[in-house]
N, C-alpha and C positions, 0 to 999 in steps of 0.2 A: 501478648503472644509473640514468640520470636518467629520470624519467617526466614528459612534458609535463603541464601543467595540465589536469585532467580537465574542467575548465569551459570549455575553449577552443571558440571558434568561428572557423573560417577566413574571414578577410576575403573572400576570393575566392567563397565559396559563400553569402554573405549575399544574401537576395532584393532585387530591385530596388526602389528608392524608388516608391511608388505615388502617383498623383495623387488628389486627394480624391474619395471615392466619390460617386455621385449621390446627391441628397437623397432621403430616405425619403418614402413617401406620407404625406399629411396624417393626423395621429393616430396614427402609429406609436408603440407604447407604449415602445419602447426609448429613444426620444428625448423622451418626455414630461416627463422631470424628475420633480419631486414632485406633479405633477398627477394627477388621478384617472385610474387606469390605468397609472401610472408603475412603475418598476423598485422591487422590493421588496429590502430588504437580506438577503443570505444570512449574516449574522453576528449575533452578539448571543446574548441568553438563549433566544429563541425556537427557535433551531436545536438547541440542546441539550435544553431541555425538552419540547418537543413538535414534532419535526421533521415527523411525519406530519400533524399538524394545519396546520402551515405549507404542506406540499405540497398538501393538499386544498384550502386556501384559494386558493393560487395557481392550481390547476387550474380551480377553479370561476370564478375572476376572468378568466383568460387563455386557458384551454384547455390543450393538450398541450405548448405551448412558451411559457415565461413569462420576462419581462424582470426581471433581478435586478441587485443591486449587490454585487460581491464586497469592496469597500471603499468608502468614500465617493468618489463620483465615478468608480468604475470598474466599468462596465456590462458584463453578459454576458447570455447566454440560458441558462436552465435546462430541459433536455429532460425533461418529466415523462411523457410519453405512451410507453407499451411500444412500439407500432409506430413511432413516431416516432424512439425511440432505436435501434431495429434499422436505421431507414432512415439515421440519422446515421452509425452506425458501418459500414454497408456501402457507402456512397457516398463512396469515398476522393477521387474527382476533384472533388467539390463541397466536402467537408469534410475538410481536411488535419490532420495531426498536427504539422506545422511550425509552432511557436509563433513564428517570425520574421515570420509572416504578420499577427500581431495588430497592430491598428492603434492601441490604447490606448498602449503605450510610444512608438510611432513618433510619436505626437502630443505626447509629453512628459507624460503624465497618470498615469504610474506612478512613484512615489517611489523613490530608490535603496534605501531600507530597507523597500519593500514586503514583506509576509508573503506575496504571491503569487510572488515571484521564484523560490524553490526549485523550484516544480513547473512554472513557465511559461517559465523561461529556456531556451533551446535548448541541448541537449547531443547529442553524437554517439552516441546510444544508440537502442536499438529503440523506447524510449518516444516519441521525437521525429522519427522518419522514416517515410517513405512508400516504397511501390514496391519496386524491387529490393533496395535497400540494407536496408530494413527486413526483407524476406524472408530475406536472408542472415544478418543478426544474429539474427532470431527463430528460424530453423532451428538455429542453432548453440545457443542457450539451450534451446529445447524439446527438441532432440536429447540434450542433456546431461541435463536433467531426467528424460528417459524412460528413461535408463540406471540410475536409482537401483533398487537391489534392494528390494523392498518388505518382505521379512522382516528384512533388515538395517535398515531404517529403522524398523520397529516395534520391534526390540530396542533400537535407540540411543534411541528416545524413551522407552520403558519405563525404561530404566536411568537416564536423566536425570531423569524424573519421580519414580522411587523415591528417588533422591539427594536431590532437593529436599524431598520429603515427610519424609524421615527427619531433614533439618536442622531442622525445626520441629514435627516430631511430638509431641515431649514437651511443647510449650507448651499445647496444647489450644486454641489460637486461632491464626488466620493471616489475613493479607490475600491472597487468592487472585490478585489482580492483581500487586502488588509482588513477592510471595515465590513465584509459580508461573507465572502465564500471561506475565509479562514477563521471566522469566528462562529459562524451558524452551526456546523456539524456537532462541535463539542457541547453546545447549549443544548442540542437535542439528545446527544449520547448520554450525558450525564444524568439527565432525568430518566432515560430509559434504563440505566444501570441501577437507579434507585437513589441517587444522591439528590439531595435539594436543589431546587432552581438556582438558589443564589451560589452554588457551588461551581456552576459553569464557567463564569468569568474567571474565577481563580484557576481552574483546570486549564483554560486557554493560556493563562499567564504562565503557568508551570511549563507546559509544553513549548512555548515560545522561548524558554530559558534553556531548553535541552541542547541548542546548538551554540549557547554562550560559552564564555570561559569556563574552565574547568571547574573552578570554585563555585560559581553560581549554577552551573549545570548539576553538580553534585547535590547542592542544597535543594534544587528543584526536584531532582530525582528522589531524594529522600522524602520529601513531602508527598510526592505523588504515590510512592510505594505506601507510605503510612496511610494515606487516604484509602487506597484500594484494600489494603490488608484489613484496616477497620471497617470498611464495608462488608467484606466478606465475613468477617467475624460476626458483626451485627446480624447480618441476614442468615448466617447459620443458626443463631439463637432465636432470630424473630423474622421469619420470612414475611416478603410482600410481594405485590404484583410487578415484579421488575426482572430484568435480565439476570442479575446477580443471583436472585433467589431461584429462578428457574434452572440456572446453570448448576448450582448446589444440589437441586432436587432431582436433577436427571439420573436415570438408572446406572449412567456410567460411573457414578459415585467419585466424582473429583475430590482430591484433597484441597485444602485451603490454598496450597502453593500452587497447584495446578489451576485453580480458579483464577487466582491473581494473575498467573501467566497468561491466561486466555482473556481476562479483562483487558490486559495490556495489549493483545494482539488485536482484539475488537476495536479498542480506542485508537491505537496508532494506526493501524492499516485502514480502518473504516474512515478515521479523520482525513488522513492525507488523500485517499482515493476520492473522497466525497469533495473535498476542497478542489482539487484539480479538475474533476468531472464537471463541477459547477462553473468553474472559471473558464474552461475550455468551451462549454455550451454557451455561456454569455458572449464569449468573443465572436463565436460563429454567429450568433443572431444578430450581433451589433456590426459585423463586417461583411457578411455574405448577402449580396442583393436578393438571392433567392428567398432568404428568410426575413430581411428587412422589410421587403415589399409585401410581406404576408403577415407580419405581427398584428395588423389591424383586423385580421379575419380571412387569410388567404387560405391556398390549399395545405401549405406545409405547417405543420405544428411543432410545439415544444418537443413532443415525444419523437419526431421525426430528427429534430436537431441533436437530441441525446443519443440516437442511434448513430447517427453520422459521426458524431465525435468519437464514440467507441469504435467505429471502424478506422477513422483517419488520424485522429489525435488521442488516443486513449490514455487515461490518467497514468497508467503504469505502462510505459512503452517496452521496456525490457525487464526481465525478473530473473535472478538467480534462485535456484538453479537446480540442476540434476547432476549426479556424479556418477560416472561409469563404473559398474560393478565388474567389468571385464572388458577385455578387448572386443571391438565390434565395429560395424560400419553402420553409418547414418548418412544419407543424403550423399553417397559416393565418397565420405571423407572416412579415414581410418582413425577411430577413437580408441585411445588407450585407457585401461583401466586407471581410475583415479582422475581422469580428465574432467573438467567442469564444463557443462553446457548451460547456456544462457537462453531462455525463452524470448525470442524476438516477437512479442505480441503484435507491435504496430508493423512490423516488417511482414510477418505471416498474413496479416490482414490484407496487404497490398500485394501478395504473391500473385503473379499472373496465372498460377495454376488453380487459384481460388476465385478467378473472375466470373465463374458461374454462380458464385454466392455472394461475393462482395461487390459494393457499389463501385461504378466507374465515375469518371471525373464529372459526369452529369447528374450524379446523386440518384440515378436509377440504375437497376441491374442490367447487365448485358442481355439477359434473355427477356427484358421488358418489364419485368416484375418491380413494382414500386419499392422504395426504400423503407417505407414505414413498416415497423414491425419485424424486420429482418434482423435476426439475432445469431446469425451463423459465424459472427466475428469471434475473435479469440481473446477479447479484451479481459475477460475473467479467468483466462487460462482454460485448461480441459483436463479431462481424466478424473482421478480420485481426488485431485487436490484443487479442483475447480473452485472458486470463491463462493463460500456459502452465504454471503450476504448481498447477493446481487439485488433482490427485490426491495429490502429496506433502503438500500443506497439509492435506487432508481426512485423511489417515492420521496425520499428527502430531496434529491437534486431537482426532481420535477417541480415539487412544490416550492422550493426555493426560487427557481426561475420563474414560474408562473405568478408567484407572489410579487416579486420584484417588477415585472412587466405590468402587472395589473396596477401597482401603486404608482410607478413611474412610467406612464405611457409615452413621454417624449424622451425617453433615455437616448443618449448618444455618446460616442466616444469623444473624449476631450483632447485626443492627440490623433495625428494620423496613424493609420493601421501599421505602417512600417515601423513606428517607433515603439510598438509593443515588443517586450523582450521576454525571452523564455530562460527559465533557470538552466545553467549549464550543467545538467544532470543526465547521465546515460540510462537512468532508470525512470525517472518521473517525466511526464510531459506537463509542465507547469509553468504559468505566467508569473513574472516577477510582479507585475502590477496591471490593473486594468482601470485606468482613469476615466471617469465619465462626467457627463454634464446632464442636468435636468432641471426642470421647473422647482425652484425652492417652494417648500409648503410648511405649514404649521401643522403639527400632528393633529389628526382629527378627533382625538380623544384626550381627555385630561391626563396630565402626566400621573403615571403609576405611583402609588405610595412607595415610600422609601423601603427596599427590602432589607430584611434583617441581615446582619453581617454574618457570614458563614465562617466559623471557627474550624480549621482543618484540625485532624488529630496530630499529635505530636510526632515528629519524625523519629524520635528515640521509641524503642520498644517499652511498652507499658508494663509487660510482666515477663518473667522468665520462664513461665510454665507454658508449655506447648498445649495447642489446641488439640483435641482427640483426633482431629483429622490432618493435623501437620505432621508429615514425616519424621521419623525418629532419625538417630544419626545413622543407623544402619541402613536405612532406605533414602535418606535425604540425598538431593542433588548438589550438596555443597562441594563447590570446586576445591580439588585437592592442590596443594602446593606445586608450583611448577607446571600447571595445566594450561598456561597460555591465556590468563584472563586479559581482555583487550585494554584495561585501564580502569581509573578509579571511577569513572561514570557507570550508573547502572546501564544494563543492556538496553532498556527502554529508551534512555537518553539517546544512546547512539543509534538506535533504530529509527526513532523519530527523525533524527537529523539525516540518516541515509535515505529515508523515504521521501523526504522533502527536497532532496538533493542539495542540502546545505552542510 
């Protein structure tokens, strides 16, 4: 089966060319350049070292909506205010998810190699659509995720966690990011999708190559695409009790191409978010005295730690984006048609205007209500595009953390806390590593029998005949010449690198 380029944009649906927007009012900070009150860079060391300090300074200087630079010369707005972010996500007629409205690339101010392309290039997925088409695709994804059996998910996660811990248990030391948090989600997701358990390690290896040199990345992307394309083809012919089959069977009637697109979204977005949430929660448990003193049976629980991380260090701290459909005002700032707005998820959680809902520095709420169970944070976004995978992600992370603490009760950091480094990403809040020490042990059960070797499908198309559900040339999203393809790597290669901050 041949599958059209997933990065394709149908020429017929491209938005019309717009005339130059009206001039902004005098003194508009977005257009002030380097002058006082101008845009602040959302890149560099400050974003990794002290993002909350950066957001507080922007809020003090500009209010709830601040002008920023995403790259030199590429301006946008960072929405810092809790109520303003809610307004942004609930006003689809004013703020669209269609990135083709963005005037920066239309004005030739985005280079072909820009690191912004993976998440701002338009794709025919629920991430980039509004209205009825978004509702159709979201219903399919959300309905599919809702069918996950919670007990099966917990058992699958526990088994994967136990297997990883047994692998390095005799060492007495481990990096919980590289050896645990970064490996566990895909071991779980691949089985949920309907791939054999032995496919998990290979999928982990493929995604790890997405940020390598172009040649290696292209090879990994081709195999990744072939694997998912073949999975969709086989489940179309012979359904099973898995996410892929449920996605194809949903009344939304996804084509094969649409199904592959959204399996990619589930894998890449779900993988990176779960990695970061797991790592940040383990860091909190290992470094905060309020939690360290209670790991053996105190008042605060792992569930409390999960919520505090979502308030203070959410796995995605900023997310692009929305694009203004016309001139408007938000948070006292003049927004021009075609402007990009970035959702400041971490900043909005810390907004003083939200302190009636958000935890203060004592991890209780200002009104005296306990932190446990409070989910008024914006870590998952808000509005019609709120993340549909919250509950599966929560169960995976909670099970991963609880299993680790149960298996390694004397777990402790191997380095001083100030030596823990964050990835220099304006988007993700992710640790580079989390080295720990524990009492070495011999796995309590016999070594598992050698798993059969998984042979992935060939990266080359096996047939030129299209599937009945594959779009024809007339409806395909194949990209037309000159439409600005970001490079030889597939869009999910770049997306994975963007999401992980690498």
